[in-house]
N, C-alpha and C positions, 0 to 999 in steps of 0.2 A: 612509366615507371623502371627507375634504375636497379641495379643489383642491389645496392643497400637497402633501398626502400623492400623490395621483394624479400630481402632475407629477413629484415625486421619484423615485417609482418608476418611471415610464416613462423617464426619463433615464438612472437605473441599471441599469434592467431591459434596456435595448437594449445597453448596454456588457457587461451581466452574460453575456447570451446568446453574444456575440461571444468574450469572453474564454474562458467554459467550454468553447466549441468548441476554441479554439487549445490549451487546457491539456489537455484530453482528447487532441487529437491528438498533443500532445508526450509525454505520458505513454505511450500506445500506442505512440507512434515509439521510444520507449526500450525498450518492450518487444520491440518488433519487431526492433530493431536489435541489441539485446545477445543476446536468447533465440533468436527465430524465426528471423532471417535465416541464422544458421549450419544451422538445423535444415532450411530450405529447401534450402540449399547441398548438404546430405547427403541430399537426396531426399525429403523429407517431402512428404505429399501437399499442395498450396497450399488445395484445400478445408478439410481439417483445420485447417490454421493459420488459415484465413480464420473458421472456426467459433470456434475457441478466441479470437483476438481479439475477435470479438462477444460472447463471453461474459464477456470482461474490461472491457467497456465500462462496465457500471455500477459496478465498482470505480474506474475512473477519474473516472467522473462525481462520486461521492461525495468522492472524494480531491481532486478538483479545485474543488469548489465553493466553498471559502471561499478559495481562491487567486484564482478569477476575480472572486468578491465584492470582495475588496479591491482587485484591477486595475480594476473597474467603478466602484467608489466614488471612488478615487484619479483616475480619468481624466473622470468626470462631474462631480466638486465643483471639480476643477482648472478646467474648462473654465466653470464657473458663477464661480467666482473671478474669472477674467481677463476674463470679460463683464460682470462687476459684478453680476450677478444676486444673489449673497449681500448685497451692500451695499444692494441695493434692498430686499431682505428685511428686513434690519435696520433702514432707513429707513422702512419700513412698519408698524414697531412688531412685527414678527415675531421673538421671540428665537431664537438660536440652538439653545436647547433643542428648541425645535419640530421643527427639522430633526433634531438627534440623536435624540428620541423615534421618528420615522417609521423612520429607517435602523436605529437599534439593534434596534426591533420586528421589522424584516424581518430583519434578522441572526438574532435569535432563532429566527425562523420557519426559516431556511435551516439552522440547526444543529439544530433539531428533525427536520426533513426528513431531515437528513444521518445522523443518531444512527439513526433509526427504519430507513432505508435501509441503513445498514451492518450493521445487526443481523438484516436480514430477506431483503432483495433481494439484496444483495451476497453472502453465503454461499451462497444456492442457486444464483446464477450460477457462482461459483468452483467448486462442486460440479459444475456442467454441463461447465464447461470441463476439469475433470478427467476426466470422463466421456469427451469427445472423445479425450483421451489413452489413457484405457482400451480404446477401441472401436478406434483405430489403431496400438496398441503391437505387435501381432503383426504387421501390414502391414509397418511400417517400424520396426523396434525400434532398430536402430543410429542412426536419426535423432532418435528421440523421446525417447532415454534421457538423463537427468542423473545427475551424481554423487549419491550418496544415495538412490536409487530403491529403492523395496520392491515387490516381485510377491509375490502370493501364487496358489497353483494349486488345482485340484480335490482333491487328495491333502492339502491343509491345510500344505503346506510354504511357508515363507516363504524369499525370495530376496532378497538385497541386492546391489545393485553398488555399488560404491565409486568406480571411475575410470570415465570414457569418454574416447576419443581416435578419431582417424580409422580404426584398425584394429579397433576394437569395445569390448570394455569388460574391465577387470580389477577385481582385489580382489573377486571373488564369494564369496558365503556362501549357503550353503543350509542353513536349520534346519528340522529336523523331530523328532517325538518319539523321543528315543534316539539322535538322530544328527547330526552338524552335519559339512558338506562345504564346505572353502575351496579355491580356486583362484586361481592368478595370473591367467589370461585366460578368457573365455568367450565364448560367440556362440549366436544363437539359431537353431536349423534348424526347419522344419516338424515340430511335433509333439514338439519335444525342446530339450534345452539342452545345450551340448557344452562340456565343462570342460576346460581343459588344465593340467598341471602342479599337481596339487592333492594334498589329504590328507583322508582320511575317518576319523572319530573317533566310535566308538559309546560310549555310555554305559550304566553301571548304576547307576541312580538318578542321584544327582550324581558319581559316580566315574568316569573314562574307562576302557573294557574293552579296546578294541581301536584301534590307529592304522596306518592303510595309507596309502602314498603311492602316486598313480597318475600316468602321463604322459597318458592322455586318459580322458574319461569321457563318458557318454551318460545324460542324465537325461530320462526322459519326462515331458511338460508336458500338462496339460489344462486348459481354460478358464481362462488365464492372465489376471491383473488387475493393475494397476499402482496404486500409490499412491506420486505425486508427492510430493518433499519440500515439507512446508507450513510457511509462514511464520507466526510467531507473530501477525504483523498480520492473517492471513487467517482467524483463529479467532474464534468469537462470545465474547462477555464470559462465559458460563457455562463455557466449556470453559476459557479463559484462568483463571478462579477456581480452577476444579480443578487445573489444573496447578501453579500457583503454590503452592496448598497442598501437592500431593503433593512438590513439589520442596524446599519448606520442611521436610516432615517428614523426607526421606531425606537433607537436607544438599546438594542439588544447587543450580548456580547456577540463579537464575531472574529476574535483572534483565531479559533480552529478554522474557519474558512479563510481567512486571510493567509495564514500559515500554510494550509494546503495549496492556495493558489499560488504562492510565490515557490513552493516546492515543486511545483509542476516544471516550472523553469530551472530549478537548481539541481535537482536530482539528475537528469540528463546532462547537464553541464558538467558535473562533477568528473565526468569522463576527461575532460581538458586539464582539469586542476590536477586530477591523477598521474595523468601523463608529464606534466611538468615536475610533480613530486618525485616519481619514480626515476625519471632520468638523470634529475638535478642529485638525488641521494645515489644511485650507482656512480656517478661520475665523481662524487665526493669521497666516495670510500678507495677509490683509486688512489688517495692521497696517504693511504697507509694499509697496514694488513688488518683489513676490517672484512667482515663476511656477514652477510644478513641472515641466510641460511633459511629453512621452512619455517622455523619458530618466529624468526622476525617477519617473514612474508604473512603469517598468519596473524602475527599480533598487530602488525600495521594496519591488515584487511579488517580486522575485528574492532581496532579502534575507531575507524570511520563509522561502521554500524551503530557503536556505541555513541559517539558523539552526537549522529544522527538523531539516534532516539532519545538523546537526553534535550537536545536542541528543539526536537520537534514538541515534545512535551512541555518545555518552558514556554514556547511559542503560543500552544492552544491554551495555558494557562494564562498568558498575558504577562508573564515574568518577562521574556525577551520581545523585542519587537518582531512582528510577524516576518518581515524581509530577513531580519538577521537571524532569526531563528531556522529559515530555511538555508541561507547562504553560508552560515556560520562555518559549518564543518568545509565547504569548498574553499572559503577564504583562509581557513587553517592550514589546510594543505598546500594551498597557493603559496601563503606566506612563507611556510617552512621552505618551499622549493625556492623561492628567491633567495632566503638567507644562505641555503646550501649552494647556490649558483654564485653567489657572491664570495662566499667561502672558498669555493673551488679555484676561482679566478686569482685570489690571493694565494 
């Protein structure tokens, strides 16, 4: 590695570490504020919440790495442009392609690390995070429940909770072989599930045999385990491919899964697009008395997050093609980079 490469990576690397720390804290802060703070207020064990957050750190690192790299590139190159370091490089006969090659190569390395970690380290840690909930669910069930949660017990029954509020949970369904129980309300007690205002339906094959209404029912439970709702983005590529094929076969909507599949590739690859954009912008600014400043750096970084969120939602709703919803923000930054590079040449 030559002197120029070491210098560029040292300058960008310092900002990258600081930016990554900030982005990870912001992402974890969002999880804490939106999800975990209400659980703590309802009596969830703080130690369990802390363990859950710790297992979510790898996901935040992988997701925040491209954003932090964009922030670091803009900040470092903007400073080098303001201090005339980039002009000195050009005057010394070092073309901008040298700078571009170093930073794009480092971006490609970050993309590879992010992709591999996203398919190995992150899924393992998410499973461990869910395991924390499984171990804590019986101790504080009301605090840890989320709408759409499934349980399984030692008897092979599946229990679905559709609603959660301050009084407990509702829209309860218990499925077992030959029998379905539904109830408006439910609550856990040691060793059992209490159901209120429900209905019991037994089946003979696929045909209902008996239908019985009840005001209050007791269901014994053993070795209860929870399966919290899983977002498509949390699934590995193999599982996403399986779901997409299955949903297509049965005519079910698959836009969310397909968007998540393409995002598995596009999100890490954003580091390469960001390197192109940042270098092109920095050398383009040399053409006049332009200065990006901290406000411009933060704005351009936030703009990616905003477009990423909007494109993701549109892809999941089927408004945009899944591949374009995933790759759109990358293509936008790469396209602007191409225009700036051409403008710089002129």
